[in-house]
PDB file with SEQRES, HELIX, SHEET and CRYST1 records, atoms N, CA, C and O in Angstrom:
SEQRES   1 A   89  MET LYS LEU ARG PHE HIS ARG THR VAL ARG ASP LYS ILE          
SEQRES   2 A   89  TRP GLN LYS HIS GLN VAL ARG LEU TYR GLU VAL LEU GLU          
SEQRES   3 A   89  ALA ILE ARG ASP PRO ARG ARG ARG THR PHE VAL SER HIS          
SEQRES   4 A   89  ASP GLU PRO GLU GLY ARG VAL TYR LEU LEU LEU GLY ARG          
SEQRES   5 A   89  SER GLU ALA GLY ARG LEU LEU ARG ILE ILE PHE ILE SER          
SEQRES   6 A   89  ARG ARG ASN GLY ASN TRP MET LYS THR ALA LEU ASP ALA          
SEQRES   7 A   89  TYR GLU ARG ASP LYS LYS ALA TYR ASN LYS LYS                  
HELIX    1 AA1 ARG A    7  HIS A   17  1                                  11    
HELIX    2 AA2 LEU A   21  ILE A   28  1                                   8    
HELIX    3 AA3 GLU A   80  ASN A   87  1                                   8    
SHEET    1 AA1 4 ARG A  34  GLU A  41  0                                        
SHEET    2 AA1 4 GLY A  44  ARG A  52 -1                                        
SHEET    3 AA1 4 LEU A  58  ARG A  66 -1                                        
SHEET    4 AA1 4 GLY A  69  ASP A  77 -1                                        
CRYST1    1.000    1.000    1.000  90.00  90.00  90.00 P 1           1          
ATOM      1  N   MET A   1      11.036  20.475  -5.083  1.00  0.00           N  
ATOM      2  CA  MET A   1      10.140  21.023  -4.083  1.00  0.00           C  
ATOM      3  C   MET A   1      10.937  21.948  -3.174  1.00  0.00           C  
ATOM      4  O   MET A   1      12.066  21.646  -2.787  1.00  0.00           O  
ATOM      5  N   LYS A   2      10.336  23.067  -2.847  1.00  0.00           N  
ATOM      6  CA  LYS A   2      10.949  24.019  -1.944  1.00  0.00           C  
ATOM      7  C   LYS A   2      10.390  23.791  -0.547  1.00  0.00           C  
ATOM      8  O   LYS A   2       9.176  23.686  -0.376  1.00  0.00           O  
ATOM      9  N   LEU A   3      11.255  23.715   0.447  1.00  0.00           N  
ATOM     10  CA  LEU A   3      10.846  23.444   1.819  1.00  0.00           C  
ATOM     11  C   LEU A   3      11.417  24.530   2.716  1.00  0.00           C  
ATOM     12  O   LEU A   3      12.625  24.766   2.725  1.00  0.00           O  
ATOM     13  N   ARG A   4      10.552  25.184   3.464  1.00  0.00           N  
ATOM     14  CA  ARG A   4      10.975  26.237   4.379  1.00  0.00           C  
ATOM     15  C   ARG A   4      11.031  25.664   5.793  1.00  0.00           C  
ATOM     16  O   ARG A   4      10.414  24.638   6.081  1.00  0.00           O  
ATOM     17  N   PHE A   5      11.767  26.330   6.662  1.00  0.00           N  
ATOM     18  CA  PHE A   5      11.883  25.853   8.037  1.00  0.00           C  
ATOM     19  C   PHE A   5      12.291  26.994   8.955  1.00  0.00           C  
ATOM     20  O   PHE A   5      12.915  27.962   8.521  1.00  0.00           O  
ATOM     21  N   HIS A   6      11.939  26.873  10.204  1.00  0.00           N  
ATOM     22  CA  HIS A   6      12.385  27.805  11.235  1.00  0.00           C  
ATOM     23  C   HIS A   6      13.688  27.279  11.830  1.00  0.00           C  
ATOM     24  O   HIS A   6      13.947  26.076  11.818  1.00  0.00           O  
ATOM     25  N   ARG A   7      14.490  28.181  12.341  1.00  0.00           N  
ATOM     26  CA  ARG A   7      15.749  27.758  12.985  1.00  0.00           C  
ATOM     27  C   ARG A   7      15.492  26.812  14.145  1.00  0.00           C  
ATOM     28  O   ARG A   7      16.283  25.900  14.388  1.00  0.00           O  
ATOM     29  N   THR A   8      14.395  27.020  14.863  1.00  0.00           N  
ATOM     30  CA  THR A   8      14.095  26.148  16.004  1.00  0.00           C  
ATOM     31  C   THR A   8      13.852  24.715  15.545  1.00  0.00           C  
ATOM     32  O   THR A   8      14.228  23.770  16.238  1.00  0.00           O  
ATOM     33  N   VAL A   9      13.218  24.544  14.371  1.00  0.00           N  
ATOM     34  CA  VAL A   9      12.990  23.200  13.826  1.00  0.00           C  
ATOM     35  C   VAL A   9      14.316  22.590  13.400  1.00  0.00           C  
ATOM     36  O   VAL A   9      14.577  21.417  13.669  1.00  0.00           O  
ATOM     37  N   ARG A  10      15.152  23.379  12.737  1.00  0.00           N  
ATOM     38  CA  ARG A  10      16.469  22.887  12.327  1.00  0.00           C  
ATOM     39  C   ARG A  10      17.257  22.401  13.545  1.00  0.00           C  
ATOM     40  O   ARG A  10      17.862  21.329  13.517  1.00  0.00           O  
ATOM     41  N   ASP A  11      17.242  23.190  14.594  1.00  0.00           N  
ATOM     42  CA  ASP A  11      17.968  22.813  15.813  1.00  0.00           C  
ATOM     43  C   ASP A  11      17.353  21.575  16.464  1.00  0.00           C  
ATOM     44  O   ASP A  11      18.074  20.702  16.947  1.00  0.00           O  
ATOM     45  N   LYS A  12      16.012  21.500  16.475  1.00  0.00           N  
ATOM     46  CA  LYS A  12      15.327  20.363  17.100  1.00  0.00           C  
ATOM     47  C   LYS A  12      15.637  19.051  16.384  1.00  0.00           C  
ATOM     48  O   LYS A  12      15.891  18.036  17.032  1.00  0.00           O  
ATOM     49  N   ILE A  13      15.616  19.067  15.032  1.00  0.00           N  
ATOM     50  CA  ILE A  13      15.849  17.798  14.330  1.00  0.00           C  
ATOM     51  C   ILE A  13      17.270  17.304  14.554  1.00  0.00           C  
ATOM     52  O   ILE A  13      17.523  16.101  14.487  1.00  0.00           O  
ATOM     53  N   TRP A  14      18.202  18.217  14.818  1.00  0.00           N  
ATOM     54  CA  TRP A  14      19.555  17.767  15.135  1.00  0.00           C  
ATOM     55  C   TRP A  14      19.627  17.249  16.573  1.00  0.00           C  
ATOM     56  O   TRP A  14      20.145  16.158  16.816  1.00  0.00           O  
ATOM     57  N   GLN A  15      19.112  18.023  17.516  1.00  0.00           N  
ATOM     58  CA  GLN A  15      19.215  17.652  18.924  1.00  0.00           C  
ATOM     59  C   GLN A  15      18.413  16.399  19.264  1.00  0.00           C  
ATOM     60  O   GLN A  15      18.880  15.550  20.023  1.00  0.00           O  
ATOM     61  N   LYS A  16      17.226  16.281  18.713  1.00  0.00           N  
ATOM     62  CA  LYS A  16      16.358  15.166  19.076  1.00  0.00           C  
ATOM     63  C   LYS A  16      16.552  13.926  18.203  1.00  0.00           C  
ATOM     64  O   LYS A  16      16.459  12.799  18.689  1.00  0.00           O  
ATOM     65  N   HIS A  17      16.826  14.139  16.900  1.00  0.00           N  
ATOM     66  CA  HIS A  17      16.868  13.021  15.956  1.00  0.00           C  
ATOM     67  C   HIS A  17      18.207  12.850  15.238  1.00  0.00           C  
ATOM     68  O   HIS A  17      18.357  11.924  14.441  1.00  0.00           O  
ATOM     69  N   GLN A  18      19.180  13.722  15.501  1.00  0.00           N  
ATOM     70  CA  GLN A  18      20.493  13.688  14.857  1.00  0.00           C  
ATOM     71  C   GLN A  18      20.385  13.710  13.323  1.00  0.00           C  
ATOM     72  O   GLN A  18      21.094  12.983  12.627  1.00  0.00           O  
ATOM     73  N   VAL A  19      19.486  14.560  12.817  1.00  0.00           N  
ATOM     74  CA  VAL A  19      19.312  14.737  11.373  1.00  0.00           C  
ATOM     75  C   VAL A  19      19.824  16.125  11.020  1.00  0.00           C  
ATOM     76  O   VAL A  19      19.422  17.117  11.629  1.00  0.00           O  
ATOM     77  N   ARG A  20      20.701  16.191  10.045  1.00  0.00           N  
ATOM     78  CA  ARG A  20      21.240  17.469   9.564  1.00  0.00           C  
ATOM     79  C   ARG A  20      20.358  18.001   8.441  1.00  0.00           C  
ATOM     80  O   ARG A  20      19.713  17.237   7.725  1.00  0.00           O  
ATOM     81  N   LEU A  21      20.342  19.306   8.303  1.00  0.00           N  
ATOM     82  CA  LEU A  21      19.525  19.941   7.277  1.00  0.00           C  
ATOM     83  C   LEU A  21      19.918  19.485   5.873  1.00  0.00           C  
ATOM     84  O   LEU A  21      19.050  19.301   5.020  1.00  0.00           O  
ATOM     85  N   TYR A  22      21.211  19.301   5.626  1.00  0.00           N  
ATOM     86  CA  TYR A  22      21.636  18.869   4.297  1.00  0.00           C  
ATOM     87  C   TYR A  22      21.082  17.479   3.958  1.00  0.00           C  
ATOM     88  O   TYR A  22      20.836  17.183   2.789  1.00  0.00           O  
ATOM     89  N   GLU A  23      20.882  16.619   4.979  1.00  0.00           N  
ATOM     90  CA  GLU A  23      20.290  15.303   4.735  1.00  0.00           C  
ATOM     91  C   GLU A  23      18.832  15.440   4.310  1.00  0.00           C  
ATOM     92  O   GLU A  23      18.362  14.705   3.441  1.00  0.00           O  
ATOM     93  N   VAL A  24      18.123  16.378   4.921  1.00  0.00           N  
ATOM     94  CA  VAL A  24      16.730  16.629   4.548  1.00  0.00           C  
ATOM     95  C   VAL A  24      16.676  17.109   3.101  1.00  0.00           C  
ATOM     96  O   VAL A  24      15.844  16.642   2.324  1.00  0.00           O  
ATOM     97  N   LEU A  25      17.548  18.027   2.740  1.00  0.00           N  
ATOM     98  CA  LEU A  25      17.571  18.565   1.377  1.00  0.00           C  
ATOM     99  C   LEU A  25      17.894  17.472   0.359  1.00  0.00           C  
ATOM    100  O   LEU A  25      17.311  17.440  -0.725  1.00  0.00           O  
ATOM    101  N   GLU A  26      18.813  16.584   0.703  1.00  0.00           N  
ATOM    102  CA  GLU A  26      19.126  15.455  -0.185  1.00  0.00           C  
ATOM    103  C   GLU A  26      17.919  14.530  -0.331  1.00  0.00           C  
ATOM    104  O   GLU A  26      17.628  14.050  -1.427  1.00  0.00           O  
ATOM    105  N   ALA A  27      17.219  14.282   0.775  1.00  0.00           N  
ATOM    106  CA  ALA A  27      16.069  13.373   0.754  1.00  0.00           C  
ATOM    107  C   ALA A  27      14.921  13.925  -0.087  1.00  0.00           C  
ATOM    108  O   ALA A  27      14.235  13.164  -0.769  1.00  0.00           O  
ATOM    109  N   ILE A  28      14.704  15.240  -0.045  1.00  0.00           N  
ATOM    110  CA  ILE A  28      13.598  15.774  -0.842  1.00  0.00           C  
ATOM    111  C   ILE A  28      13.959  15.839  -2.330  1.00  0.00           C  
ATOM    112  O   ILE A  28      13.079  16.004  -3.176  1.00  0.00           O  
ATOM    113  N   ARG A  29      15.241  15.712  -2.645  1.00  0.00           N  
ATOM    114  CA  ARG A  29      15.669  15.637  -4.049  1.00  0.00           C  
ATOM    115  C   ARG A  29      15.808  14.205  -4.546  1.00  0.00           C  
ATOM    116  O   ARG A  29      16.132  13.981  -5.712  1.00  0.00           O  
ATOM    117  N   ASP A  30      15.569  13.242  -3.676  1.00  0.00           N  
ATOM    118  CA  ASP A  30      15.646  11.824  -4.037  1.00  0.00           C  
ATOM    119  C   ASP A  30      14.636  11.538  -5.146  1.00  0.00           C  
ATOM    120  O   ASP A  30      13.443  11.770  -4.951  1.00  0.00           O  
ATOM    121  N   PRO A  31      15.075  11.042  -6.300  1.00  0.00           N  
ATOM    122  CA  PRO A  31      14.126  10.766  -7.386  1.00  0.00           C  
ATOM    123  C   PRO A  31      13.109   9.675  -7.033  1.00  0.00           C  
ATOM    124  O   PRO A  31      12.055   9.589  -7.664  1.00  0.00           O  
ATOM    125  N   ARG A  32      13.412   8.848  -6.036  1.00  0.00           N  
ATOM    126  CA  ARG A  32      12.478   7.782  -5.618  1.00  0.00           C  
ATOM    127  C   ARG A  32      11.618   8.192  -4.423  1.00  0.00           C  
ATOM    128  O   ARG A  32      10.882   7.370  -3.878  1.00  0.00           O  
ATOM    129  N   ARG A  33      11.706   9.458  -4.016  1.00  0.00           N  
ATOM    130  CA  ARG A  33      10.965   9.898  -2.828  1.00  0.00           C  
ATOM    131  C   ARG A  33       9.472   9.617  -2.992  1.00  0.00           C  
ATOM    132  O   ARG A  33       8.942   9.590  -4.103  1.00  0.00           O  
ATOM    133  N   ARG A  34       8.823   9.412  -1.873  1.00  0.00           N  
ATOM    134  CA  ARG A  34       7.376   9.154  -1.846  1.00  0.00           C  
ATOM    135  C   ARG A  34       6.744  10.202  -0.934  1.00  0.00           C  
ATOM    136  O   ARG A  34       7.263  10.489   0.145  1.00  0.00           O  
ATOM    137  N   THR A  35       5.633  10.765  -1.369  1.00  0.00           N  
ATOM    138  CA  THR A  35       4.924  11.769  -0.574  1.00  0.00           C  
ATOM    139  C   THR A  35       3.488  11.306  -0.372  1.00  0.00           C  
ATOM    140  O   THR A  35       2.821  10.877  -1.313  1.00  0.00           O  
ATOM    141  N   PHE A  36       3.021  11.400   0.875  1.00  0.00           N  
ATOM    142  CA  PHE A  36       1.677  10.975   1.240  1.00  0.00           C  
ATOM    143  C   PHE A  36       0.990  12.089   2.021  1.00  0.00           C  
ATOM    144  O   PHE A  36       1.638  12.809   2.781  1.00  0.00           O  
ATOM    145  N   VAL A  37      -0.315  12.231   1.836  1.00  0.00           N  
ATOM    146  CA  VAL A  37      -1.089  13.152   2.668  1.00  0.00           C  
ATOM    147  C   VAL A  37      -1.262  12.483   4.019  1.00  0.00           C  
ATOM    148  O   VAL A  37      -1.683  11.329   4.096  1.00  0.00           O  
ATOM    149  N   SER A  38      -0.941  13.200   5.081  1.00  0.00           N  
ATOM    150  CA  SER A  38      -1.090  12.660   6.425  1.00  0.00           C  
ATOM    151  C   SER A  38      -2.454  13.031   7.000  1.00  0.00           C  
ATOM    152  O   SER A  38      -3.265  12.157   7.308  1.00  0.00           O  
ATOM    153  N   HIS A  39      -2.698  14.324   7.141  1.00  0.00           N  
ATOM    154  CA  HIS A  39      -3.973  14.802   7.672  1.00  0.00           C  
ATOM    155  C   HIS A  39      -4.087  16.308   7.442  1.00  0.00           C  
ATOM    156  O   HIS A  39      -3.144  16.950   6.980  1.00  0.00           O  
ATOM    157  N   ASP A  40      -5.251  16.860   7.770  1.00  0.00           N  
ATOM    158  CA  ASP A  40      -5.467  18.298   7.648  1.00  0.00           C  
ATOM    159  C   ASP A  40      -5.460  18.940   9.030  1.00  0.00           C  
ATOM    160  O   ASP A  40      -5.948  18.370  10.006  1.00  0.00           O  
ATOM    161  N   GLU A  41      -4.895  20.137   9.084  1.00  0.00           N  
ATOM    162  CA  GLU A  41      -4.909  20.964  10.287  1.00  0.00           C  
ATOM    163  C   GLU A  41      -5.486  22.314   9.896  1.00  0.00           C  
ATOM    164  O   GLU A  41      -5.562  22.617   8.705  1.00  0.00           O  
ATOM    165  N   PRO A  42      -5.893  23.129  10.850  1.00  0.00           N  
ATOM    166  CA  PRO A  42      -6.439  24.445  10.497  1.00  0.00           C  
ATOM    167  C   PRO A  42      -5.479  25.293   9.655  1.00  0.00           C  
ATOM    168  O   PRO A  42      -5.923  26.090   8.828  1.00  0.00           O  
ATOM    169  N   GLU A  43      -4.176  25.127   9.859  1.00  0.00           N  
ATOM    170  CA  GLU A  43      -3.182  25.924   9.130  1.00  0.00           C  
ATOM    171  C   GLU A  43      -2.914  25.396   7.723  1.00  0.00           C  
ATOM    172  O   GLU A  43      -2.398  26.129   6.879  1.00  0.00           O  
ATOM    173  N   GLY A  44      -3.254  24.142   7.461  1.00  0.00           N  
ATOM    174  CA  GLY A  44      -2.989  23.570   6.142  1.00  0.00           C  
ATOM    175  C   GLY A  44      -2.927  22.055   6.181  1.00  0.00           C  
ATOM    176  O   GLY A  44      -3.145  21.434   7.221  1.00  0.00           O  
ATOM    177  N   ARG A  45      -2.629  21.474   5.036  1.00  0.00           N  
ATOM    178  CA  ARG A  45      -2.537  20.024   4.904  1.00  0.00           C  
ATOM    179  C   ARG A  45      -1.139  19.558   5.307  1.00  0.00           C  
ATOM    180  O   ARG A  45      -0.137  20.177   4.947  1.00  0.00           O  
ATOM    181  N   VAL A  46      -1.089  18.455   6.062  1.00  0.00           N  
ATOM    182  CA  VAL A  46       0.182  17.895   6.540  1.00  0.00           C  
ATOM    183  C   VAL A  46       0.551  16.704   5.663  1.00  0.00           C  
ATOM    184  O   VAL A  46      -0.285  15.851   5.365  1.00  0.00           O  
ATOM    185  N   TYR A  47       1.812  16.660   5.256  1.00  0.00           N  
ATOM    186  CA  TYR A  47       2.321  15.611   4.374  1.00  0.00           C  
ATOM    187  C   TYR A  47       3.462  14.855   5.036  1.00  0.00           C  
ATOM    188  O   TYR A  47       4.172  15.379   5.895  1.00  0.00           O  
ATOM    189  N   LEU A  48       3.614  13.616   4.613  1.00  0.00           N  
ATOM    190  CA  LEU A  48       4.747  12.776   4.996  1.00  0.00           C  
ATOM    191  C   LEU A  48       5.553  12.525   3.732  1.00  0.00           C  
ATOM    192  O   LEU A  48       5.013  12.056   2.730  1.00  0.00           O  
ATOM    193  N   LEU A  49       6.826  12.832   3.775  1.00  0.00           N  
ATOM    194  CA  LEU A  49       7.724  12.566   2.651  1.00  0.00           C  
ATOM    195  C   LEU A  49       8.762  11.556   3.109  1.00  0.00           C  
ATOM    196  O   LEU A  49       9.375  11.722   4.164  1.00  0.00           O  
ATOM    197  N   LEU A  50       8.960  10.513   2.320  1.00  0.00           N  
ATOM    198  CA  LEU A  50       9.997   9.520   2.579  1.00  0.00           C  
ATOM    199  C   LEU A  50      11.047   9.671   1.497  1.00  0.00           C  
ATOM    200  O   LEU A  50      10.731   9.605   0.309  1.00  0.00           O  
ATOM    201  N   GLY A  51      12.282   9.872   1.892  1.00  0.00           N  
ATOM    202  CA  GLY A  51      13.355  10.024   0.926  1.00  0.00           C  
ATOM    203  C   GLY A  51      14.677   9.584   1.513  1.00  0.00           C  
ATOM    204  O   GLY A  51      14.860   9.559   2.730  1.00  0.00           O  
ATOM    205  N   ARG A  52      15.591   9.237   0.630  1.00  0.00           N  
ATOM    206  CA  ARG A  52      16.900   8.734   1.043  1.00  0.00           C  
ATOM    207  C   ARG A  52      17.968   9.801   0.819  1.00  0.00           C  
ATOM    208  O   ARG A  52      18.008  10.436  -0.235  1.00  0.00           O  
ATOM    209  N   SER A  53      18.824   9.994   1.806  1.00  0.00           N  
ATOM    210  CA  SER A  53      19.944  10.925   1.667  1.00  0.00           C  
ATOM    211  C   SER A  53      21.012  10.271   0.794  1.00  0.00           C  
ATOM    212  O   SER A  53      20.941   9.077   0.507  1.00  0.00           O  
ATOM    213  N   GLU A  54      21.987  11.050   0.380  1.00  0.00           N  
ATOM    214  CA  GLU A  54      23.058  10.504  -0.455  1.00  0.00           C  
ATOM    215  C   GLU A  54      23.861   9.428   0.278  1.00  0.00           C  
ATOM    216  O   GLU A  54      24.459   8.556  -0.352  1.00  0.00           O  
ATOM    217  N   ALA A  55      23.871   9.494   1.603  1.00  0.00           N  
ATOM    218  CA  ALA A  55      24.575   8.484   2.398  1.00  0.00           C  
ATOM    219  C   ALA A  55      23.745   7.216   2.576  1.00  0.00           C  
ATOM    220  O   ALA A  55      24.225   6.232   3.138  1.00  0.00           O  
ATOM    221  N   GLY A  56      22.489   7.236   2.093  1.00  0.00           N  
ATOM    222  CA  GLY A  56      21.644   6.050   2.180  1.00  0.00           C  
ATOM    223  C   GLY A  56      20.687   6.038   3.350  1.00  0.00           C  
ATOM    224  O   GLY A  56      19.980   5.053   3.563  1.00  0.00           O  
ATOM    225  N   ARG A  57      20.654   7.112   4.110  1.00  0.00           N  
ATOM    226  CA  ARG A  57      19.771   7.179   5.279  1.00  0.00           C  
ATOM    227  C   ARG A  57      18.339   7.501   4.823  1.00  0.00           C  
ATOM    228  O   ARG A  57      18.107   8.515   4.166  1.00  0.00           O  
ATOM    229  N   LEU A  58      17.396   6.642   5.174  1.00  0.00           N  
ATOM    230  CA  LEU A  58      15.999   6.857   4.809  1.00  0.00           C  
ATOM    231  C   LEU A  58      15.356   7.742   5.878  1.00  0.00           C  
ATOM    232  O   LEU A  58      15.341   7.399   7.060  1.00  0.00           O  
ATOM    233  N   LEU A  59      14.825   8.888   5.437  1.00  0.00           N  
ATOM    234  CA  LEU A  59      14.245   9.858   6.362  1.00  0.00           C  
ATOM    235  C   LEU A  59      12.744   9.974   6.189  1.00  0.00           C  
ATOM    236  O   LEU A  59      12.202   9.811   5.095  1.00  0.00           O  
ATOM    237  N   ARG A  60      12.096  10.260   7.297  1.00  0.00           N  
ATOM    238  CA  ARG A  60      10.667  10.548   7.378  1.00  0.00           C  
ATOM    239  C   ARG A  60      10.580  12.041   7.653  1.00  0.00           C  
ATOM    240  O   ARG A  60      10.968  12.495   8.729  1.00  0.00           O  
ATOM    241  N   ILE A  61      10.076  12.810   6.693  1.00  0.00           N  
ATOM    242  CA  ILE A  61      10.002  14.259   6.803  1.00  0.00           C  
ATOM    243  C   ILE A  61       8.529  14.650   6.827  1.00  0.00           C  
ATOM    244  O   ILE A  61       7.763  14.292   5.933  1.00  0.00           O  
ATOM    245  N   ILE A  62       8.149  15.385   7.857  1.00  0.00           N  
ATOM    246  CA  ILE A  62       6.780  15.848   7.997  1.00  0.00           C  
ATOM    247  C   ILE A  62       6.775  17.344   7.705  1.00  0.00           C  
ATOM    248  O   ILE A  62       7.552  18.104   8.284  1.00  0.00           O  
ATOM    249  N   PHE A  63       5.884  17.759   6.793  1.00  0.00           N  
ATOM    250  CA  PHE A  63       5.785  19.187   6.499  1.00  0.00           C  
ATOM    251  C   PHE A  63       4.330  19.569   6.300  1.00  0.00           C  
ATOM    252  O   PHE A  63       3.479  18.724   6.019  1.00  0.00           O  
ATOM    253  N   ILE A  64       4.060  20.862   6.451  1.00  0.00           N  
ATOM    254  CA  ILE A  64       2.709  21.382   6.295  1.00  0.00           C  
ATOM    255  C   ILE A  64       2.695  22.354   5.122  1.00  0.00           C  
ATOM    256  O   ILE A  64       3.577  23.203   4.991  1.00  0.00           O  
ATOM    257  N   SER A  65       1.692  22.217   4.282  1.00  0.00           N  
ATOM    258  CA  SER A  65       1.542  23.087   3.125  1.00  0.00           C  
ATOM    259  C   SER A  65       0.635  24.253   3.508  1.00  0.00           C  
ATOM    260  O   SER A  65      -0.557  24.076   3.761  1.00  0.00           O  
ATOM    261  N   ARG A  66       1.222  25.443   3.545  1.00  0.00           N  
ATOM    262  CA  ARG A  66       0.480  26.657   3.884  1.00  0.00           C  
ATOM    263  C   ARG A  66       0.453  27.583   2.683  1.00  0.00           C  
ATOM    264  O   ARG A  66       1.095  27.315   1.668  1.00  0.00           O  
ATOM    265  N   ARG A  67      -0.278  28.652   2.799  1.00  0.00           N  
ATOM    266  CA  ARG A  67      -0.346  29.624   1.702  1.00  0.00           C  
ATOM    267  C   ARG A  67       1.012  30.205   1.362  1.00  0.00           C  
ATOM    268  O   ARG A  67       1.284  30.522   0.204  1.00  0.00           O  
ATOM    269  N   ASN A  68       1.867  30.347   2.369  1.00  0.00           N  
ATOM    270  CA  ASN A  68       3.187  30.949   2.148  1.00  0.00           C  
ATOM    271  C   ASN A  68       4.294  29.908   1.978  1.00  0.00           C  
ATOM    272  O   ASN A  68       5.465  30.210   2.204  1.00  0.00           O  
ATOM    273  N   GLY A  69       3.934  28.694   1.584  1.00  0.00           N  
ATOM    274  CA  GLY A  69       4.947  27.675   1.284  1.00  0.00           C  
ATOM    275  C   GLY A  69       4.800  26.407   2.100  1.00  0.00           C  
ATOM    276  O   GLY A  69       3.899  26.274   2.927  1.00  0.00           O  
ATOM    277  N   ASN A  70       5.712  25.478   1.845  1.00  0.00           N  
ATOM    278  CA  ASN A  70       5.773  24.204   2.567  1.00  0.00           C  
ATOM    279  C   ASN A  70       6.744  24.357   3.730  1.00  0.00           C  
ATOM    280  O   ASN A  70       7.915  24.679   3.527  1.00  0.00           O  
ATOM    281  N   TRP A  71       6.259  24.127   4.945  1.00  0.00           N  
ATOM    282  CA  TRP A  71       7.062  24.322   6.155  1.00  0.00           C  
ATOM    283  C   TRP A  71       7.340  22.989   6.830  1.00  0.00           C  
ATOM    284  O   TRP A  71       6.421  22.233   7.143  1.00  0.00           O  
ATOM    285  N   MET A  72       8.627  22.709   7.052  1.00  0.00           N  
ATOM    286  CA  MET A  72       9.016  21.466   7.717  1.00  0.00           C  
ATOM    287  C   MET A  72       8.624  21.532   9.190  1.00  0.00           C  
ATOM    288  O   MET A  72       8.870  22.526   9.873  1.00  0.00           O  
ATOM    289  N   LYS A  73       8.003  20.441   9.664  1.00  0.00           N  
ATOM    290  CA  LYS A  73       7.652  20.312  11.078  1.00  0.00           C  
ATOM    291  C   LYS A  73       8.699  19.486  11.812  1.00  0.00           C  
ATOM    292  O   LYS A  73       9.094  19.821  12.928  1.00  0.00           O  
ATOM    293  N   THR A  74       9.153  18.390  11.171  1.00  0.00           N  
ATOM    294  CA  THR A  74      10.175  17.547  11.771  1.00  0.00           C  
ATOM    295  C   THR A  74      10.773  16.619  10.721  1.00  0.00           C  
ATOM    296  O   THR A  74      10.236  16.478   9.622  1.00  0.00           O  
ATOM    297  N   ALA A  75      11.870  16.001  11.067  1.00  0.00           N  
ATOM    298  CA  ALA A  75      12.530  15.001  10.223  1.00  0.00           C  
ATOM    299  C   ALA A  75      13.231  14.013  11.146  1.00  0.00           C  
ATOM    300  O   ALA A  75      13.879  14.402  12.118  1.00  0.00           O  
ATOM    301  N   LEU A  76      13.092  12.741  10.830  1.00  0.00           N  
ATOM    302  CA  LEU A  76      13.688  11.690  11.660  1.00  0.00           C  
ATOM    303  C   LEU A  76      13.918  10.450  10.815  1.00  0.00           C  
ATOM    304  O   LEU A  76      13.498  10.389   9.660  1.00  0.00           O  
ATOM    305  N   ASP A  77      14.585   9.463  11.395  1.00  0.00           N  
ATOM    306  CA  ASP A  77      14.785   8.197  10.693  1.00  0.00           C  
ATOM    307  C   ASP A  77      13.434   7.541  10.445  1.00  0.00           C  
ATOM    308  O   ASP A  77      12.531   7.605  11.279  1.00  0.00           O  
ATOM    309  N   ALA A  78      13.316   6.915   9.292  1.00  0.00           N  
ATOM    310  CA  ALA A  78      12.060   6.265   8.902  1.00  0.00           C  
ATOM    311  C   ALA A  78      11.766   5.074   9.803  1.00  0.00           C  
ATOM    312  O   ALA A  78      12.678   4.404  10.287  1.00  0.00           O  
ATOM    313  N   TYR A  79      10.475   4.822  10.021  1.00  0.00           N  
ATOM    314  CA  TYR A  79      10.034   3.645  10.755  1.00  0.00           C  
ATOM    315  C   TYR A  79      10.078   2.444   9.820  1.00  0.00           C  
ATOM    316  O   TYR A  79      10.235   2.603   8.610  1.00  0.00           O  
ATOM    317  N   GLU A  80       9.939   1.237  10.378  1.00  0.00           N  
ATOM    318  CA  GLU A  80       9.920   0.017   9.560  1.00  0.00           C  
ATOM    319  C   GLU A  80       8.823   0.067   8.512  1.00  0.00           C  
ATOM    320  O   GLU A  80       9.049  -0.279   7.352  1.00  0.00           O  
ATOM    321  N   ARG A  81       7.636   0.497   8.917  1.00  0.00           N  
ATOM    322  CA  ARG A  81       6.522   0.565   7.967  1.00  0.00           C  
ATOM    323  C   ARG A  81       6.798   1.565   6.845  1.00  0.00           C  
ATOM    324  O   ARG A  81       6.313   1.395   5.726  1.00  0.00           O  
ATOM    325  N   ASP A  82       7.582   2.613   7.147  1.00  0.00           N  
ATOM    326  CA  ASP A  82       7.952   3.592   6.126  1.00  0.00           C  
ATOM    327  C   ASP A  82       8.876   2.973   5.086  1.00  0.00           C  
ATOM    328  O   ASP A  82       8.790   3.288   3.899  1.00  0.00           O  
ATOM    329  N   LYS A  83       9.757   2.091   5.543  1.00  0.00           N  
ATOM    330  CA  LYS A  83      10.685   1.431   4.613  1.00  0.00           C  
ATOM    331  C   LYS A  83       9.918   0.608   3.596  1.00  0.00           C  
ATOM    332  O   LYS A  83      10.271   0.571   2.417  1.00  0.00           O  
ATOM    333  N   LYS A  84       8.860  -0.055   4.060  1.00  0.00           N  
ATOM    334  CA  LYS A  84       8.033  -0.849   3.148  1.00  0.00           C  
ATOM    335  C   LYS A  84       7.314   0.063   2.148  1.00  0.00           C  
ATOM    336  O   LYS A  84       7.243  -0.253   0.961  1.00  0.00           O  
ATOM    337  N   ALA A  85       6.789   1.181   2.621  1.00  0.00           N  
ATOM    338  CA  ALA A  85       6.089   2.123   1.736  1.00  0.00           C  
ATOM    339  C   ALA A  85       7.048   2.739   0.735  1.00  0.00           C  
ATOM    340  O   ALA A  85       6.675   2.946  -0.420  1.00  0.00           O  
ATOM    341  N   TYR A  86       8.274   3.037   1.146  1.00  0.00           N  
ATOM    342  CA  TYR A  86       9.276   3.635   0.248  1.00  0.00           C  
ATOM    343  C   TYR A  86       9.654   2.649  -0.865  1.00  0.00           C  
ATOM    344  O   TYR A  86       9.825   3.043  -2.019  1.00  0.00           O  
ATOM    345  N   ASN A  87       9.778   1.382  -0.514  1.00  0.00           N  
ATOM    346  CA  ASN A  87      10.201   0.369  -1.494  1.00  0.00           C  
ATOM    347  C   ASN A  87       9.072  -0.133  -2.381  1.00  0.00           C  
ATOM    348  O   ASN A  87       9.320  -0.845  -3.354  1.00  0.00           O  
ATOM    349  N   LYS A  88       7.833   0.229  -2.056  1.00  0.00           N  
ATOM    350  CA  LYS A  88       6.686  -0.177  -2.861  1.00  0.00           C  
ATOM    351  C   LYS A  88       6.739   0.522  -4.213  1.00  0.00           C  
ATOM    352  O   LYS A  88       7.112   1.692  -4.299  1.00  0.00           O  
ATOM    353  N   LYS A  89       6.364  -0.198  -5.272  1.00  0.00           N  
ATOM    354  CA  LYS A  89       6.414   0.410  -6.606  1.00  0.00           C  
ATOM    355  C   LYS A  89       5.132   1.100  -6.946  1.00  0.00           C  
ATOM    356  O   LYS A  89       5.003   1.664  -8.033  1.00  0.00           O  
TER     357      LYS A  89                                                      
END                                                                             
């Protein structure tokens, strides 16, 4: 999956959540990643992706699917409920 982002989002996920862009890229390449539809917005459908970085960090990545690609909104450490959803078969 290809994920686009603005520099402001990249900077925000580091400053607010201490998530590096390379961790997000590793998580979206996780073969066990899980993707769920979150909700619809006027600009497009919003998705939640749960994936693990190579270091083992489980991330919650929110992105919006627009006509011009998938745009990351934020990325942070997964919540407890996300861990259960990620481990579900």
